[in-house]
C-alpha positions as CSV (number, residue, x, y, z in Angstrom):
1,M,16.3,-66.1,146.3
2,L,18.8,-62.8,146.1
3,R,20.0,-60.7,148.6
4,G,18.7,-57.2,148.3
5,I,15.6,-58.1,145.9
6,I,12.5,-55.8,147.4
7,S,9.7,-57.5,144.9
8,V,9.8,-58.7,141.5
9,T,6.8,-57.8,139.4
10,P,5.9,-60.2,136.2
11,G,4.0,-58.1,133.3
12,Y,4.6,-57.1,129.9
13,A,6.5,-53.7,128.5
14,G,8.1,-52.3,125.4
15,G,5.2,-52.4,123.2
16,I,2.5,-50.1,121.8
17,K,-0.9,-51.5,123.1
18,E,-2.2,-50.1,126.4
19,N,-3.0,-52.3,129.1
20,P,-2.1,-55.9,127.0
21,T,-3.4,-59.0,128.1
22,Y,-1.3,-62.3,127.9
23,E,-3.2,-63.7,125.1
24,E,-2.8,-60.0,123.1
25,V,1.0,-60.3,124.0
26,C,1.1,-63.9,123.3
27,A,-0.3,-63.1,119.8
28,G,2.5,-61.1,119.0
29,K,0.4,-58.2,118.1
30,T,1.2,-56.0,120.8
31,R,5.0,-55.6,120.4
32,H,5.8,-56.2,124.0
33,A,7.9,-58.1,125.8
34,E,7.5,-60.5,128.7
35,V,9.1,-58.8,131.4
36,V,10.0,-58.7,135.2
37,K,9.9,-55.6,136.9
38,I,12.7,-56.0,139.8
39,E,12.8,-53.5,142.9
40,Y,16.0,-53.6,144.7
41,D,18.2,-52.3,147.0
42,P,21.4,-50.6,145.5
43,E,23.2,-51.1,148.9
44,Q,22.6,-54.9,148.8
45,I,22.9,-55.8,145.1
46,S,24.3,-53.8,142.4
47,Y,22.6,-53.2,139.0
48,R,25.8,-55.0,137.4
49,D,25.0,-58.1,139.8
50,L,21.3,-57.8,138.1
51,L,23.1,-58.1,134.9
52,T,25.0,-61.1,135.8
53,V,22.2,-62.8,136.8
54,F,20.0,-62.0,133.5
55,F,22.6,-62.8,131.0
56,A,22.9,-66.1,133.2
57,T,19.4,-67.3,133.0
58,H,18.5,-67.2,129.4
59,D,20.3,-67.0,125.9
60,P,20.8,-63.8,124.6
61,T,22.1,-64.5,121.5
62,T,18.9,-65.9,119.9
63,P,16.5,-63.1,118.3
64,N,12.7,-63.7,119.6
65,R,13.3,-67.0,121.4
66,Q,14.0,-68.9,124.7
67,G,14.4,-72.8,124.3
68,N,11.3,-73.8,123.2
69,D,9.3,-70.5,123.4
70,V,9.4,-68.4,120.1
71,G,8.0,-65.2,119.2
72,T,8.4,-61.4,119.6
73,Q,7.2,-61.8,123.3
74,Y,10.3,-63.9,124.5
75,R,13.0,-61.7,122.8
76,S,16.0,-60.5,125.5
77,I,15.5,-57.0,126.4
78,I,16.7,-54.8,129.0
79,L,14.2,-51.8,129.9
80,Y,16.2,-49.2,131.8
81,S,15.4,-46.4,134.0
82,D,17.7,-43.8,133.4
83,E,21.5,-43.3,131.8
84,I,23.5,-44.3,134.0
85,Q,21.9,-48.1,133.5
86,E,21.7,-48.1,130.1
87,K,25.3,-47.2,129.6
88,E,26.3,-50.3,132.0
89,A,24.0,-52.4,130.4
90,E,25.7,-51.2,127.0
91,N,29.2,-51.8,128.7
92,F,28.1,-55.2,130.1
93,I,27.1,-56.5,126.7
94,A,30.2,-55.2,124.7
95,K,32.3,-57.1,127.3
96,L,30.4,-60.5,127.0
97,N,31.0,-60.0,123.2
98,L,34.3,-59.7,123.4
99,E,34.3,-62.7,125.9
100,T,32.7,-64.9,123.5
101,G,35.2,-64.1,120.2
102,F,32.1,-65.7,118.3
103,P,30.7,-63.6,115.7
104,S,27.8,-65.9,115.4
105,A,27.2,-65.6,119.2
106,K,26.3,-62.1,119.6
107,I,24.3,-60.8,121.8
108,V,21.0,-59.2,120.5
109,T,19.4,-58.5,124.0
110,E,17.5,-54.8,122.9
111,I,18.2,-51.7,125.5
112,K,15.4,-49.6,125.4
113,P,14.3,-46.9,128.3
114,L,11.4,-48.1,130.1
115,D,8.3,-46.4,128.9
116,K,5.2,-48.2,130.4
117,F,5.2,-51.3,132.4
118,Y,1.7,-53.3,132.7
119,P,1.9,-55.7,135.5
120,A,0.5,-59.4,134.2
121,E,-2.8,-61.0,135.5
122,D,-2.4,-62.4,139.0
123,Y,-2.0,-66.1,137.9
124,H,1.6,-65.5,136.6
125,K,2.7,-64.1,139.6
126,D,4.6,-66.5,142.1
127,Y,4.1,-69.2,139.5
128,F,6.8,-71.5,140.2
129,A,5.7,-71.2,143.7
130,K,2.5,-72.2,143.2
131,N,3.3,-74.8,140.6
132,P,6.7,-76.5,141.3
133,S,5.2,-79.6,140.3
134,K,4.2,-78.3,136.5
135,P,6.4,-79.9,133.7
136,Y,7.5,-76.7,132.7
137,C,9.0,-75.9,136.3
138,Q,10.7,-79.2,136.4
139,I,12.0,-79.3,133.0
140,V,12.7,-75.5,132.4
141,I,13.0,-73.8,135.4
142,N,14.7,-76.0,138.1
143,P,17.7,-76.7,136.0
144,K,17.8,-72.9,135.5
145,L,18.0,-72.5,139.4
146,E,20.4,-75.1,139.8
147,K,22.8,-73.6,137.2
148,L,22.0,-70.1,138.6
149,Q,23.1,-71.1,142.4
150,Q,26.5,-72.6,141.2
151,K,27.5,-69.3,139.3
152,I,26.1,-66.8,141.6
153,T,26.6,-67.8,145.2
154,E,27.5,-64.7,146.7
155,L,24.7,-63.1,145.7
156,L,22.3,-65.3,147.3
157,K,20.3,-64.8,151.0
158,K,21.9,-66.6,153.4
């Protein structure tokens, strides 16, 4: 969908357990978040553009919640690879907080170094493409994709 994206891998990161399973992460005892690892070509899409997409596709003002999904695994988190990404994420959030002007809607997104990433089980990979008629895809993902496509047309593959 986005130009410059080489791969997107669902997984878990930011927690304390080695090689967690989906069930363990959902139980909330591993401290991992459900995340995606994105490999991209910075000549085609910038880190800042990825941050724009990230913040356009979820609510970063609700701790441990995304829509009806509740738990620490649903927290908003950015796991950076280097200090440049860390600073850019911090500056991006600071700008967004200024633009909202609502103290109660402050962004609660964590910014942490990526320590270890654990790929999710195979059934999570390409979930939307494999299950477009499932209620979650129809009710949650489709509206998000439609909204995103309207906001970032210049970042889409042609």
